[in-house]
Phi, psi and omega in degrees: 000124180237153178130189178253131184233160178240130177258119179253119180257137180260126179296131186300323179294317179289322181300321181295340181287346186239156174281134183302328180297332176294318178296314181299317179297318179295319178293322177295319178296317178299320178296320179294318178300316179297316182293338178276001175091007177282152181289094185209138179301147177273127177283129181271134180258151173220125181052040176078006182240147176260335181252129187234169175216149176280168177303333180274358177098002178290124182271143180202166173218160181237134177219161177293151178269129177250115179286149179180183179231151176278149172286140172276124183310130178081359184240011177290142180279168177301315181298319178296316180294321178297315179298317178297317179296319179296317179295320179296318178299318178295323178297320179293323177298317179295320182294323177291325180295326183287337186287000000 
């Protein structure tokens, strides 16, 4: 595996507040968004799982790193806003398809 990756670690106290199936569903949705060509990091799988844990129980996931820049509030162009709206609309279509 080559490239730049991001390791996201979930704080154990916050993790306990949620059902693990919610995390798995969100990661699956993110994978679907990526596979549909939307600008979204790819979740990396290992042994068929997207959510992993260390021997001590620390939960984490690995995804590709997507370089980019933040919009400066009030300074986004018409084209940037149109692109953002189109991507958001496609994400909503995918979320309805998953239900």
